[in-house]
Structures are given as C-alpha cells and as structure tokens.
N, C-alpha and C positions, 0 to 999 in steps of 0.2 A: 699697442692697441688703443684706439681712441673711439669714444662713443659720440656719434653724430645724430642729431634729431632732424628729420625732414618734416616740416609742418605744412601740410597741404591745406591751405585755407582758401576761402572765397572772399576776396577783398570787396569792400563797398566803395562808393564814390567819396566817402568821408574819411580823411586821414586820421582824425581823432578816434573814430570808431575802430579803425584798423589798428591803431596803436593799443587800444584796450585789448584787442584780440592777441596782438603780439606779446603784450605783458603777461597775459594768462598762459599762453603757450610756452613762453620761455620759462615761467615758473614751474610748469609741469615737467618740461624737458630737463631742467636742472635738477629737479627732485629725482628724476629717473637716471641721473648720472651723466647727462650729455655734457660734453665740453664745447661743442659747436652746435648752434641751433640755426637751421637753415630755413628760410622762407622763400616763396616764389618771386619771380618777376612781378612788378606792380603791386607789391605788398602795401605800399603807401596809399595807392589809389588805383582802382581798376581802370582798364581801358574803356573807351566809349563815352568819355566826358572830356571837356576841355582840360588839357594838362598844364598849360602855361600858368594858370592861377594857383596850381598845386605845387609847382616846382619850388624847391628850396635848396640853398647850398648845403654842403656837408656839415657846416657849423651852424645851420639853422635849427629851429626848435624841434622839428620832427626827428632829424637824425640825432640831435643831442639827447632827446628823450630815449631813443633806442639805445644810445650809448650808456645812459644811466641805468636802464633796465639790465643791460649786459653786465655792468659793473656790480649791480646789486646782487646778481645771481652767480657771478664769477664765471661767466661763459663768454664765448664769442658769438655774436649774432650776425648773420648774413641775410640781407633783405633787399628786395628791389624797391627803388624809389625813383623820383624824377628830380633832377637838378637843372638849373638854368642852362640853356644852350645858346646858339647863335641865331640871329635873324628872327627873333620871336619864338623860336622853337625851344624844346626842352632836351635834356640828355637822359637817356634811359640808363640809369646808374644802379649798380649793385653795391650797396653799402656793406662794409665789413667793419665791425666795431666791437671793442672789448679786448681785455688782456693787452693794453697799451697799443692797440691797433685802432685806427680810424681812417679809413681810406675808401675809395670808390673805383669801380671798374665801369667805364662807359661802353655800352654795347657797340660792337664794331659793325656787325652785319644787321642792317635794318630790314624789316619785314615788308618788302615791296613785292608781294606775291599773293596769289589767290584773291585778287581784287582789292587788297588792302595796301595802303601806301603809308607806312610808318614814317618814311623820310619827309613827308609833308609837314609833320609836327615835331620830329625828333632829329637832333644833330648826331651824326655817327661818331663813335669813339675812334681812336687811332692806334691803340697799342694794347697788347695782352697785359694782364696783371696777375701776379702771384703774391702770396703772403705766407708767412710761417707761423705755426702754432705748435708749441711743445716739440720742436725739432722736425716737424713734418711740413713739407711745402704743398700748398694748395693752389690750384688755378681756378679762374673764374670764367664762366661763359653764360650767355643769356639767350634762351629760346632759339631764334632763327640761326644763331651761331652754330647750332648743332648740325646744320647742313654743310658745314665747311671744315673738312678734316684737317686742313693745314693749321687752323688755330689750335686744335687739340694736340697736334704733333708738336707745335711750338711750345705749348704749355708743358707738355710731357718732358721736354728737355730738362726741366727742373722739378716739376710737380709729380707727386705720387697719387694725388686725389684731385679730381676736377669737380667743382660744384657748379651745377647747371640749374639756373632758375628759369622758369618759363610761365607764360600765360598763353598756352597753345590754342590756336584757333580750331574750332570744331569744323567738321565737314566730311564728305565721303573719303574714306581711306586715311584720314588724318591721324587717327589713333594708331593704326598699323604703321604709318610712317614714323611717328614718334617712337614707338617701341623699337623699331628697326634701327633708327638713327642713334638712339642712346646706346644700344648695344654695339653698333658699328664703331662709334667714337671711342668706346672703351677698348675695343680691339685695336683700333688705329694707334692708340696712345699707350696701350698696355698699362693703363691706370684705372683706378676706381673712378666711375662716374656716378655721382649722386645727383639725381635729377629730381628737382622739387617743383611741381607744377601747381598752378591755381586749380582748385576744385571746380567742377562743373557748377555754375551758378544756378540758383533755384528759379531764376526768371531769365527770359531771353532779352539780351541787350543788342540784338541785331548783328551786324557784321563784325563788331569789335571782337578781337581775340581775347575772350575772358576765361578760358581754361576748360580742360577736359579731365583733369586729375591725372591718374596713372603715374604718380611719382614712383621712382624706382631706385634701387641700389644695385649697381652692376659691377661685377668683378673685373679685374684686369684682363681676363680672358673672355669677357663678354657674357658671362652667366648672370641671369637675373637672380639676385639673392633674396630680394623682397620687393613687393610692389603693392601699391594701393589701387583701389578702383576709382570711381569718379567723385565720390563724396569727400567731405572734409575728414582728415585723419592725420595720424603721425606715425612715421617709421622711425624706429631706433636701430641704428646700425653700428656695430662694433667693427671698425676698420682696422685691419692688420696690414700695415705697410710692408711687412716681410713678404707678403704674397705678391706685391708689386715687383720686388727684386727677383722672386722666383719666376714670375711670368716673363720678365724681361730676359732671363737666362734661357727659358724654354722657347720663347717666341721673340727673338731679338730684332723685331721690325725697325725699331728706332736705330739700332746699330747698323743694320743692313741697308737702310735706305740710301739711295744714290742721288736723289734730287731734294 
C-alpha cells in the first residue's frame, strides 16, 4: 500500500509563483503521509504564454528546487515542466524527482487537435518512461497521450500504476471525453491510472488548454475511486498493487492480446 497525493492546482505564468505553490502542497501532502506527490502537466508554467523563455534543463534551477523540496519532505514529486527542445521549441516534460530519482518523460503525443497545434512550439518525445519507488513500478503519460491506448499497454508490461498529468482543454464534450478516456486506459492496461489535471483557471486565457480539473483515481478495472471537481484541491489515494495482480488474473487482456 502506498499513499499518493494528486494536487490539482492552477498554474500561473510565473514559475517562481508556481514553485511556492508546489512547496506548500508538498508539505501538506507529506504531513498527510504521501509517498508520491503528483502535480499536473505545465505545473512550472501554464500554457498560453511563450514557453521557450521558460524552458530549463533537468539540472536547471526550477527542477533543482523541486528536487530540494522532495528531499526536504522525503517524498517523490512528479510535476510537469518545459525543457529545451529542438528548432527553438521546448519539450513538454514530466519531472520525477526525490528518493534518488531525477528524470524526465518527454510527452510523445502532441496536442494537434481541436484547433490547437502543440507541435508548433513543442518537440515530441520518443520513448515511454517508467520508474520504481519502494518496489512498485510506475509509468508516465501526459494529457493527449490518454487518447493512445498502445502507450498505456506498453507501460503496463512493467508498470502497476500509471501517473497521467494533464492540462486538458475546455470545450463541448471535453469533460465527458476526459472521464471516459481515463477509465478506458485503466481497463486497457489493468493498472491504476492516477490522473492529475490543472484546475479550471479563474480567468479565460483564450484557446490555450489551461485545465478543467476533474482529477481522478481509477482502479485497474476502470472504477472511479475518487474524483475532484473543477477547482483546486488534493486527492489522497492509498494504492494497493495487489489489486492489480488480482485484476490481471480476472481480466487477462495483457496476456490474451494478439497484436
């Protein structure tokens, strides 16, 4: 059993301000017994502003500060940030830091949909990423990745829990799609999916995908165990990986697949 905190925040355009929020949320989550503290995509800086001036490497000051926060509280922090990409673009990166870990996952599937073109400013990643904490293997996915079941099945070859960070765009039907996709990917992978989204911002930032909330903890059989609404908040989830083993015996879709 491992306690994981999903911190549904609304990032600003200022990485320093967002770091203050992360520090406070990590302290509260650690006090509540969390081992992993998860933040959404774009926790470093919201979408809707130029990202190239924000981007820093994983050994830069922002990620190093998050690493120090994780070490101070004895937790692993997972948070979305932007690192330098190619051709003047950035990479949409999920930082994992703490407990002797310091690594990043580069978002593979870029959000070129619903009139938005993430690929204009973001370099795509090329490979799935997993990591281990206290004997449990975790996979990483980011926002638009949730529409691609093959990534989740690949992660499920080794991972029992998939951490999904998002800054989900608002629009007609988008909340229903998010809810459905998160549950479907848990069923595809017979893994926990812990989906941490940006909260709905207090002001309108135009077409930029700045979040709708609805963070959720979904079981390996697709049941929603807990969910937030659209405002800022925190979910504390006690993940029992023995339920993954049980689900994979009951519903052996990974073992039965032919392609």
